[in-house]
C-alpha positions as CSV (number, residue, x, y, z in Angstrom):
1,M,-31.8,-40.8,13.3
2,A,-30.3,-38.6,11.6
3,M,-26.7,-37.0,12.2
4,V,-26.2,-33.5,13.2
5,R,-23.5,-31.8,11.2
6,K,-21.4,-29.8,13.8
7,S,-20.4,-26.7,12.7
8,V,-16.5,-25.3,12.7
9,G,-16.9,-23.3,16.1
10,D,-18.3,-26.5,17.7
11,I,-15.6,-28.6,16.8
12,L,-12.6,-26.0,17.7
13,L,-14.4,-25.7,21.4
14,E,-14.6,-29.7,21.3
15,K,-11.2,-29.8,20.8
16,K,-10.5,-27.0,23.2
17,F,-8.5,-24.8,20.4
18,I,-10.9,-22.2,21.3
19,T,-13.1,-20.9,24.6
20,S,-17.0,-20.6,24.6
21,D,-16.4,-16.7,25.5
22,Q,-14.2,-16.6,22.5
23,L,-16.7,-18.5,20.2
24,D,-19.7,-16.2,21.2
25,Q,-17.3,-12.8,20.5
26,A,-16.7,-14.4,17.2
27,R,-20.4,-15.2,16.5
28,E,-21.3,-11.3,17.9
29,V,-19.1,-10.4,15.4
30,Q,-20.1,-12.4,12.3
31,K,-23.9,-10.9,13.2
32,S,-22.8,-7.3,12.6
33,T,-20.2,-8.3,10.1
34,P,-21.4,-11.6,7.7
35,G,-18.5,-14.0,7.2
36,D,-17.1,-17.0,7.4
37,L,-17.0,-17.9,11.5
38,G,-13.8,-19.8,11.1
39,R,-12.0,-16.8,9.1
40,I,-13.4,-14.5,12.0
41,L,-11.8,-16.9,14.6
42,V,-8.1,-16.1,12.9
43,D,-8.7,-12.7,12.0
44,L,-9.0,-11.8,15.7
45,G,-6.3,-14.0,17.0
46,Y,-8.4,-16.8,18.4
47,A,-7.5,-19.6,17.1
48,A,-4.8,-20.9,14.1
49,E,-5.5,-21.0,10.6
50,R,-4.3,-24.8,10.7
51,D,-7.0,-25.8,13.3
52,V,-9.6,-24.0,11.5
53,V,-9.2,-25.2,8.3
54,E,-8.8,-29.0,9.7
55,S,-12.0,-28.1,11.8
56,K,-14.2,-27.2,8.7
57,A,-12.9,-29.9,6.8
58,Q,-14.3,-32.3,9.3
59,A,-17.2,-30.3,9.1
60,E,-17.8,-30.7,5.4
61,G,-16.7,-34.1,5.8
62,L,-13.5,-33.8,3.9
63,P,-9.6,-34.5,3.9
64,F,-7.4,-32.2,5.2
65,I,-3.7,-32.6,4.4
66,D,-0.7,-30.7,6.8
67,L,1.4,-29.8,3.9
68,T,4.4,-29.0,6.1
69,K,4.5,-32.7,6.8
70,H,3.6,-34.2,3.6
71,K,5.7,-33.1,0.5
72,P,3.5,-34.2,-3.1
73,E,4.5,-37.2,-4.9
74,P,6.3,-36.4,-8.4
75,S,4.4,-38.6,-10.3
76,A,1.4,-36.4,-8.9
77,I,2.9,-32.8,-10.0
78,N,4.1,-34.0,-13.5
79,V,0.6,-34.7,-14.9
80,V,-0.9,-31.3,-14.0
81,P,1.2,-28.3,-15.5
82,A,2.6,-25.3,-13.6
83,H,0.1,-22.7,-14.8
84,V,-3.0,-24.9,-13.9
85,A,-1.6,-25.0,-10.3
86,R,-1.2,-21.8,-9.8
87,K,-4.2,-21.0,-11.7
88,H,-6.3,-22.7,-9.1
89,N,-4.0,-22.5,-6.1
90,A,-4.2,-26.4,-5.8
91,L,-1.6,-29.0,-5.2
92,P,-1.5,-32.5,-6.5
93,V,0.3,-35.0,-3.9
94,K,-0.1,-37.8,-4.7
95,K,-1.5,-40.5,-7.7
96,D,-2.3,-44.2,-7.6
97,G,-3.2,-45.3,-11.1
98,L,-5.9,-42.9,-12.6
99,K,-6.9,-41.4,-8.5
100,L,-5.2,-37.9,-8.5
101,W,-5.1,-36.5,-4.5
102,V,-5.1,-32.7,-4.9
103,A,-4.3,-30.3,-2.2
104,M,-6.7,-26.9,-2.7
105,V,-7.8,-24.0,-0.7
106,D,-11.3,-24.6,-1.3
107,P,-12.0,-28.4,-2.0
108,R,-15.5,-27.9,-3.3
109,N,-14.1,-25.3,-6.4
110,V,-15.6,-27.8,-8.9
111,V,-14.3,-25.8,-11.9
112,A,-10.8,-26.1,-10.9
113,V,-11.4,-30.1,-10.1
114,D,-12.6,-30.1,-13.5
115,D,-9.9,-28.7,-15.2
116,I,-7.2,-31.0,-13.3
117,R,-9.3,-33.5,-14.4
118,M,-9.2,-32.5,-18.2
119,V,-5.5,-32.2,-17.9
120,S,-4.4,-35.1,-15.9
121,R,-7.1,-37.3,-17.2
122,C,-7.5,-39.0,-13.4
123,Q,-10.2,-39.0,-10.8
124,V,-9.2,-36.4,-8.7
125,A,-9.6,-36.5,-4.9
126,P,-9.4,-33.0,-3.3
127,L,-7.9,-32.2,0.1
128,A,-8.2,-29.2,2.7
129,A,-4.7,-27.5,3.3
130,V,-4.0,-24.3,4.4
131,A,-3.3,-21.2,2.0
132,S,0.5,-20.2,3.1
133,D,1.3,-24.1,3.6
134,L,-0.1,-24.5,0.1
135,E,1.3,-21.4,-1.3
136,D,5.2,-22.7,-0.1
137,A,4.7,-26.0,-1.5
138,L,3.7,-24.7,-5.0
139,A,6.7,-22.7,-4.9
140,A,8.7,-25.6,-4.0
141,A,7.1,-27.9,-6.6
142,Y,7.1,-26.2,-9.4
143,G,10.1,-23.6,-8.6
144,G,10.2,-19.9,-8.5
145,S,7.9,-18.2,-6.6
146,S,4.1,-17.2,-6.1
147,E,5.4,-13.5,-6.8
148,V,6.2,-12.5,-10.2
149,A,10.1,-12.4,-11.1
150,V,10.7,-10.0,-13.5
151,A,14.1,-9.9,-15.6
152,P,15.4,-6.8,-16.4
153,S,17.2,-8.3,-19.8
154,A,13.6,-9.2,-21.2
155,M,12.1,-6.1,-20.8
156,Q,13.1,-2.4,-23.0
157,A,11.4,0.5,-22.2
158,P,9.7,1.8,-26.0
159,S,12.7,4.3,-26.7
160,S,15.2,1.5,-26.8
161,G,14.4,0.4,-30.4
162,G,12.9,-2.2,-32.6
163,G,15.1,-5.1,-30.2
164,R,12.6,-8.2,-30.0
165,D,10.9,-6.9,-26.6
166,S,10.2,-3.5,-27.0
167,L,7.0,-2.3,-26.3
168,A,6.8,-1.9,-30.1
169,S,7.7,-4.9,-31.0
170,I,5.4,-6.6,-28.7
171,M,2.5,-4.7,-30.2
172,A,3.2,-5.9,-33.5
173,E,3.2,-9.2,-32.5
174,M,-0.2,-8.6,-30.6
175,G,-2.0,-7.0,-33.8
176,P,-5.6,-7.4,-34.4
177,S,-5.1,-10.6,-36.5
178,A,-3.5,-12.3,-32.9
179,R,-6.8,-12.2,-30.7
180,G,-8.5,-14.9,-34.1
181,G,-11.7,-13.2,-34.0
182,G,-13.0,-14.4,-30.7
183,D,-15.7,-13.0,-28.5
184,D,-14.7,-9.5,-27.2
185,D,-17.4,-9.8,-24.3
186,D,-16.5,-13.1,-23.2
187,P,-13.9,-13.3,-20.3
188,A,-12.8,-16.7,-21.2
189,N,-11.3,-15.3,-24.7
190,D,-9.5,-13.0,-22.7
191,E,-7.8,-15.3,-20.1
192,K,-6.8,-17.3,-22.7
193,D,-4.8,-14.3,-24.5
194,S,-4.1,-13.3,-21.3
195,E,-1.6,-16.5,-21.2
196,K,0.0,-15.5,-24.6
197,A,3.7,-14.8,-24.3
198,P,3.6,-11.1,-26.0
199,V,0.7,-9.7,-23.5
200,I,2.7,-10.9,-20.4
201,R,6.2,-9.5,-21.6
202,M,3.7,-6.5,-22.8
203,A,2.4,-6.7,-18.6
204,N,5.7,-6.6,-17.4
205,A,7.2,-4.3,-19.8
206,I,4.8,-1.6,-18.7
207,L,5.5,-2.7,-15.1
208,V,9.7,-2.5,-15.8
209,Q,9.0,1.0,-17.5
210,A,7.5,2.6,-14.5
211,I,9.7,1.4,-11.9
212,E,12.7,2.8,-14.0
213,S,11.2,5.6,-14.3
214,G,10.3,6.1,-10.6
215,A,6.8,6.0,-11.0
216,S,4.5,5.7,-8.0
217,D,1.4,4.9,-9.5
218,I,0.2,3.0,-13.0
219,H,-3.1,3.9,-14.9
220,I,-4.4,1.4,-17.4
221,E,-7.1,3.8,-18.8
222,P,-9.6,2.5,-21.6
223,D,-11.3,4.6,-23.8
224,R,-13.2,5.0,-26.9
225,R,-10.7,3.7,-29.7
226,N,-7.8,3.2,-27.7
227,V,-6.2,2.7,-23.9
228,R,-4.2,5.1,-22.6
229,I,-1.1,4.3,-19.8
230,R,-0.2,7.1,-17.5
231,C,2.6,6.9,-14.7
232,R,2.5,9.4,-11.6
233,I,6.2,10.3,-11.5
234,D,7.5,12.7,-8.4
235,G,3.4,13.1,-8.0
236,V,2.8,14.7,-11.4
237,L,0.8,12.2,-14.0
238,H,2.6,11.7,-17.7
239,E,1.3,9.7,-20.4
240,T,3.8,7.2,-21.3
241,M,1.8,5.3,-24.3
242,S,-1.4,4.5,-25.9
243,V,-2.1,0.9,-26.8
244,P,-4.7,-0.1,-29.4
245,K,-8.2,-1.0,-27.7
246,H,-7.7,-4.6,-29.1
247,I,-4.9,-5.4,-26.8
248,Q,-7.7,-4.2,-23.4
249,G,-9.5,-7.0,-22.7
250,P,-5.8,-9.1,-22.5
251,L,-4.1,-6.6,-20.8
252,I,-6.1,-6.1,-18.3
253,S,-6.8,-9.9,-17.4
254,R,-3.4,-10.2,-17.5
255,Y,-3.1,-7.8,-14.4
256,K,-6.2,-9.4,-12.5
257,I,-4.7,-13.0,-12.7
258,M,-1.7,-11.5,-11.8
259,S,-3.2,-9.8,-8.8
260,D,-5.4,-12.6,-7.9
261,M,-8.7,-11.6,-8.8
262,N,-11.5,-13.0,-10.3
263,I,-11.0,-12.6,-14.1
264,A,-15.2,-13.5,-14.9
265,E,-16.2,-10.6,-12.6
266,R,-16.4,-7.3,-14.5
267,R,-19.2,-5.0,-13.0
268,V,-17.8,-4.5,-8.9
269,P,-15.0,-2.7,-8.1
270,Q,-11.7,-5.8,-7.0
271,D,-8.5,-5.1,-5.5
272,G,-5.3,-7.3,-5.4
273,R,-1.5,-7.1,-4.7
274,I,1.4,-7.9,-6.9
275,G,4.7,-8.9,-5.7
276,L,7.5,-8.0,-7.7
277,K,11.4,-8.5,-7.8
278,Q,13.2,-5.9,-10.1
279,G,16.7,-4.7,-10.0
280,G,17.3,-6.6,-6.9
281,K,14.7,-4.9,-5.0
282,D,11.5,-6.1,-3.9
283,F,8.3,-4.1,-4.8
284,D,4.5,-4.8,-3.7
285,M,1.8,-3.4,-5.5
286,R,-1.4,-2.5,-4.7
287,V,-4.0,-3.1,-7.9
288,S,-7.5,-1.8,-7.9
289,C,-9.5,-2.4,-10.6
290,L,-12.7,-0.3,-11.9
291,P,-15.6,-0.9,-13.8
292,S,-15.9,2.3,-16.4
293,M,-18.3,3.4,-19.4
294,Y,-15.1,1.8,-21.8
295,G,-14.2,-1.4,-19.9
296,E,-12.1,-1.5,-16.5
297,K,-9.8,0.5,-15.6
298,I,-6.5,-0.4,-13.5
299,V,-4.6,1.4,-10.9
300,M,-1.1,0.2,-9.8
301,R,0.1,1.6,-6.4
302,I,4.3,0.8,-6.4
303,L,5.5,0.4,-3.0
304,D,9.2,0.2,-2.8
305,K,9.9,-1.4,0.2
306,G,13.1,-0.8,0.7
307,S,12.1,3.2,0.1
308,V,10.6,3.8,3.8
309,L,14.5,3.6,5.2
310,L,15.6,6.1,3.2
311,G,16.5,7.7,7.2
312,L,15.0,10.9,8.3
313,N,18.6,12.6,7.0
314,K,17.3,12.4,3.6
315,L,13.8,13.5,3.8
316,G,14.4,17.2,3.3
317,F,14.6,18.5,6.9
318,A,16.3,21.7,7.6
319,P,18.9,20.5,10.5
320,D,17.1,22.4,13.2
321,V,13.5,20.7,12.6
322,Q,15.1,17.4,12.0
323,A,17.0,17.3,15.5
324,K,13.5,18.7,17.2
325,V,11.7,15.7,15.4
326,E,14.0,13.4,16.4
327,E,13.6,14.9,20.1
328,L,10.1,14.9,20.1
329,T,9.8,10.9,19.0
330,V,12.3,9.3,21.9
331,Q,9.7,11.2,24.5
332,P,8.4,7.9,26.8
333,N,4.8,8.9,26.5
334,G,3.2,11.5,24.5
335,M,1.6,11.7,21.0
336,F,3.4,13.3,17.7
337,L,1.9,13.9,14.9
338,V,2.0,14.2,11.2
339,T,-0.3,16.1,9.2
340,G,-1.1,16.5,5.0
341,P,-2.9,15.7,2.0
342,T,-3.3,12.0,0.7
343,G,0.1,11.2,-1.3
344,S,2.5,13.9,0.7
345,G,4.8,11.5,2.2
346,K,3.3,10.7,5.6
347,T,3.9,7.2,5.8
348,T,7.2,7.4,4.9
349,T,7.9,9.9,7.5
350,L,6.8,8.1,10.0
351,Y,8.2,4.7,9.1
352,S,11.5,6.5,8.9
353,V,10.9,7.9,12.5
354,L,9.8,3.9,13.5
355,H,13.1,3.1,12.0
356,K,15.0,5.0,13.7
357,V,13.7,4.5,17.1
358,N,13.3,0.5,16.4
359,S,15.4,-1.2,19.1
360,I,15.8,-4.5,20.6
361,E,14.3,-2.6,24.2
362,K,11.6,-1.2,22.2
363,N,8.3,-2.9,21.8
364,I,6.5,-1.4,19.0
365,I,3.1,-2.0,17.3
366,T,1.3,-0.7,14.2
367,V,-2.2,-0.7,13.4
368,E,-2.8,0.2,9.5
369,D,-5.2,-0.1,6.4
370,P,-3.7,-1.4,4.7
371,V,0.0,-2.3,6.2
372,E,2.2,-0.9,3.2
373,Y,5.7,-1.9,4.0
374,Q,6.7,-4.7,6.3
375,L,9.7,-3.4,8.9
376,S,11.2,-6.5,11.2
377,G,11.2,-6.1,14.9
378,L,7.8,-4.7,14.8
379,T,4.2,-5.7,15.6
380,Q,2.4,-4.1,12.2
381,V,-1.4,-5.3,12.5
382,Q,-3.7,-4.6,9.1
383,I,-7.1,-3.3,9.7
384,N,-9.8,-6.0,8.8
385,K,-13.3,-4.6,8.4
386,K,-15.0,-7.8,7.4
387,A,-13.9,-9.6,10.8
388,G,-14.8,-6.7,12.7
389,L,-10.9,-5.2,13.2
390,N,-11.0,-1.9,13.0
391,F,-8.8,1.0,14.4
392,S,-10.0,1.3,18.1
393,N,-10.6,-2.4,18.9
394,A,-7.3,-3.1,18.1
395,L,-5.7,-0.2,20.2
396,R,-7.7,-1.8,23.1
397,S,-5.3,-5.0,22.5
398,F,-2.3,-3.0,22.2
399,L,-3.2,-1.4,25.4
400,R,-2.5,-4.8,27.0
401,Q,0.6,-5.8,24.7
402,D,3.1,-3.9,27.0
403,P,4.2,-1.1,24.6
404,D,6.2,1.4,24.3
405,I,5.9,3.0,21.0
406,I,2.1,2.7,18.5
407,M,1.8,3.7,15.4
408,V,-1.7,4.5,14.3
409,G,-2.3,4.6,10.7
410,E,-4.8,7.3,10.7
411,M,-7.1,9.4,13.3
412,R,-10.1,8.5,11.8
413,D,-12.9,9.0,14.5
414,L,-13.3,9.8,18.0
415,E,-13.2,6.6,19.4
416,T,-9.7,6.1,17.8
417,A,-8.7,9.2,19.3
418,E,-9.7,9.1,22.6
419,I,-8.1,5.5,23.1
420,A,-5.0,7.1,21.6
421,I,-4.9,9.8,24.0
422,E,-5.5,7.2,26.9
423,A,-2.5,5.6,26.0
424,A,-0.5,8.9,25.4
425,L,-1.7,9.3,29.0
426,T,-0.4,6.1,30.3
427,G,3.2,6.0,29.5
428,H,3.4,5.2,25.7
429,L,4.4,7.2,22.9
430,V,1.9,7.2,19.8
431,L,2.4,8.6,16.5
432,S,-0.1,8.9,13.7
433,T,-1.7,11.0,11.2
434,L,-4.6,13.5,10.4
435,H,-5.7,15.3,7.4
436,T,-5.0,19.3,7.8
437,N,-3.4,21.4,5.6
438,D,-0.6,23.4,8.1
439,A,0.4,21.8,12.2
440,C,-1.7,24.6,14.2
441,S,-4.8,23.2,12.6
442,A,-4.4,19.4,14.2
443,T,-5.4,20.8,17.4
444,M,-8.4,22.0,16.3
445,R,-9.3,19.2,13.9
446,L,-8.7,16.8,17.2
447,A,-11.4,19.3,19.0
448,D,-13.7,19.2,16.0
449,M,-13.7,15.5,16.3
450,G,-15.3,15.9,20.0
451,V,-11.9,15.1,21.7
452,E,-11.8,17.4,25.3
453,P,-9.4,20.1,24.6
454,F,-7.5,19.9,28.0
455,L,-6.6,16.4,26.8
456,I,-5.2,17.5,23.6
457,A,-3.3,20.2,25.3
458,A,-1.9,17.4,27.4
459,T,-0.8,14.5,25.4
460,V,0.1,16.6,21.8
461,V,3.8,16.8,22.2
462,G,4.4,18.3,18.2
463,V,2.7,18.2,14.8
464,L,4.9,17.9,11.9
465,A,3.0,19.7,8.6
466,Q,4.7,18.5,5.3
467,R,4.5,18.5,1.5
468,L,6.1,16.6,-1.0
469,A,7.9,19.2,-4.3
470,R,9.6,18.0,-7.2
471,K,13.4,19.0,-7.0
472,I,15.4,20.6,-9.8
473,C,16.9,17.8,-12.0
474,V,20.7,18.2,-11.8
475,N,21.2,16.9,-15.2
476,C,19.7,19.7,-17.1
477,K,19.7,22.3,-14.2
478,E,20.8,25.9,-14.6
479,P,20.6,29.6,-13.0
480,Y,18.3,33.0,-14.1
481,S,17.6,36.1,-12.1
482,A,14.3,37.0,-11.2
483,S,13.1,39.8,-9.4
484,S,13.2,39.6,-5.4
485,D,9.5,40.7,-5.5
486,E,8.5,37.4,-7.2
487,L,9.8,35.8,-3.4
488,I,7.7,38.1,-1.4
489,K,4.5,36.1,-1.3
490,F,6.8,33.6,0.2
491,G,8.5,35.4,3.3
492,F,11.3,37.1,1.6
493,T,12.4,40.4,3.3
494,S,14.1,42.9,1.0
495,E,14.7,46.7,1.0
496,N,14.6,46.9,-2.2
497,L,11.8,45.1,-4.5
498,N,13.7,45.5,-7.7
499,E,16.5,43.8,-6.1
500,E,17.8,40.6,-8.2
501,V,18.2,37.3,-6.5
502,T,20.0,34.1,-8.5
503,L,17.2,31.6,-8.6
504,F,17.7,27.9,-10.3
505,R,15.2,26.0,-12.4
506,G,15.6,23.1,-14.8
507,K,15.8,23.4,-18.8
508,G,14.5,19.8,-19.4
509,C,16.4,16.8,-20.9
510,D,15.9,13.2,-21.6
511,I,16.7,12.4,-17.9
512,C,13.5,14.1,-16.7
513,R,11.4,13.7,-19.4
514,G,11.1,17.1,-20.6
515,S,9.9,18.6,-17.3
516,G,13.4,20.0,-15.3
517,Y,12.5,17.8,-12.1
518,K,13.4,15.0,-10.8
519,G,13.1,13.5,-7.6
520,R,10.8,14.9,-4.4
521,L,12.0,16.4,-1.3
522,G,9.7,17.8,2.1
523,I,8.6,21.0,2.7
524,Y,7.3,21.1,6.4
525,E,6.4,22.7,9.5
526,L,6.6,21.1,12.6
527,M,4.9,23.2,16.0
528,T,6.1,21.9,19.6
529,M,3.7,22.1,22.6
530,N,4.6,24.8,25.0
531,N,2.6,26.1,27.8
532,E,1.6,28.8,25.9
533,I,0.1,27.2,23.1
534,A,-1.5,24.6,25.1
535,E,-3.2,27.4,26.9
536,L,-4.9,28.5,23.9
537,V,-5.9,24.9,22.8
538,V,-8.0,24.8,26.7
539,R,-9.5,28.4,25.5
540,R,-10.3,27.1,22.5
541,A,-8.4,30.2,20.8
542,P,-8.8,30.8,17.4
543,L,-6.3,29.5,14.9
544,A,-4.2,32.5,14.1
545,D,-3.9,33.5,17.9
546,I,-2.6,29.5,18.1
547,K,-0.5,30.2,14.9
548,D,1.3,33.3,16.7
549,A,2.4,31.6,19.2
550,A,3.5,28.2,17.5
551,K,5.8,31.0,15.6
552,A,6.9,32.9,18.5
553,N,8.3,29.3,20.0
554,G,10.4,28.7,16.9
555,M,7.9,27.3,14.3
556,K,8.8,28.1,10.8
557,E,5.4,28.1,8.1
558,M,5.7,25.8,5.1
559,K,6.3,28.6,2.9
560,E,9.5,29.7,4.7
561,D,10.9,26.0,4.6
562,G,9.9,26.3,0.6
563,L,11.9,29.8,0.7
564,A,15.0,28.5,1.8
565,K,14.9,25.3,-0.5
566,I,14.5,28.3,-3.1
567,L,17.2,30.1,-2.3
568,S,19.3,27.0,-1.9
569,G,18.8,25.8,-5.8
570,V,16.8,22.7,-4.6
571,T,13.2,23.7,-6.1
572,T,11.6,26.5,-7.8
573,P,8.5,28.6,-6.7
574,D,6.6,27.7,-9.3
575,E,7.1,24.2,-7.2
576,V,6.3,25.6,-3.9
577,R,3.3,27.8,-4.7
578,R,1.9,24.7,-6.2
579,V,2.3,22.1,-3.5
580,V,1.9,24.8,-0.3
581,F,-0.6,27.2,-1.0
582,T,-4.0,27.2,-1.1
583,A,-6.6,29.0,-2.4
584,G,-7.3,32.7,-0.4
585,Q,-3.4,32.7,0.2
């Protein structure tokens, strides 16, 4: 009689790592969101990853190794080069004659086993291991880190002349003859090319140049005859260089390898991450790969892990607005919302608030999609749709975690909003974001989502709307005279419309790349809830009435905050007009 193989869930249950109720819940999640049951149990917090991996290995009849207890032998490490081990996320741990035991996340990866067998000339015996343990063990065995550590001296910006590692000299090394006439459509050729020194140095040099320029995004965009590289600096895209078409395959493959994507898959979008150390600072890069007509396009979002610790006093708040924000965010309960379009700095503002209120006495929990920055002292939860972990069910769990402050990355639906409001009503301070054009529209947006107006009035303590405007470059800043009628649209009042006012602008220099702007600051409007506004919200009054009541309560509109920054010489009328005004205003 054939033996029936037990499942991962059954083994975990048998070992009492999980309960039967937890196993049933995980299987229900698996029905609606197909995926690995073990992974779902880990994502739901029901089982430890090490227990799941060991049970899965037992279910599949594979040996398991705990890398926290067993150290690899030098004789085993010496027969497998570091680049092969890291490429396949595999660590040789023991060698006995011609037999080599190798710890792997996926022991059934026959491609990895074959590659290791060829380079080591040994018979490979795969062992199952925990991914995080394997990553640490690889770094310890081969030195360095799984992150990309870039030495600044190894890379120069294109303007650095004809140095050995300038982008121009690297491109010269990567001339058409460097490809050797390989098949451009063969991913294997791209992978071989991507491991060559010139393309590695070029990929790193592009990253370093973008970071040193203060870019927030890098775009690698294939065209018919070349590859355009653009960087978003202070919210505006600038073309930094164009590289020949023959460099496209190796360069994009290099970034896919760095961000742990499938190099052979070119038909569907992929996402990944790159860890980077540059100038003594840690950067985290979110990488997106999108198939297009002329090849795959790579976009990398640069996240400076230290930028969110600027402090509220460095975000461009007027003193009275900052004082009100600080007052609202130390309330014992209620909901504080930050609104604005994508890229308007909402996350930075919320993290700056959390950094200020974070203390040993506060239990702060966040739910985000994704977690962009890691802050010590906070419990941060990342959405995992495949495992059934979304904003709403994460929030439900939060309420059983004795929180003082909850941050919700974004209010996306009625269910999330209702649970957040329940949290605000039951003695918690809730911070979140919405996509609205101004502060007063936030109450109407919540009502449109289906939230009862009386609940909005009872929980919302304040709404901060914001935009990011470029600052005038201090290196090339110059005064000029303008007619006061140019400022009327911003709320400027003057008895004489022809009165001359002194404003400032940037002439353009090397530091600001000729744009006249360098750096960004926020433009804000803050609506604080009072009895009059609450009554208007409950009555579903028109937006204009709510706005009038908010202004009577001391709210300054964004255009007024922009005017103050124009008159103080921080930014220009054109820049405030660009980021604040919409069609019809």
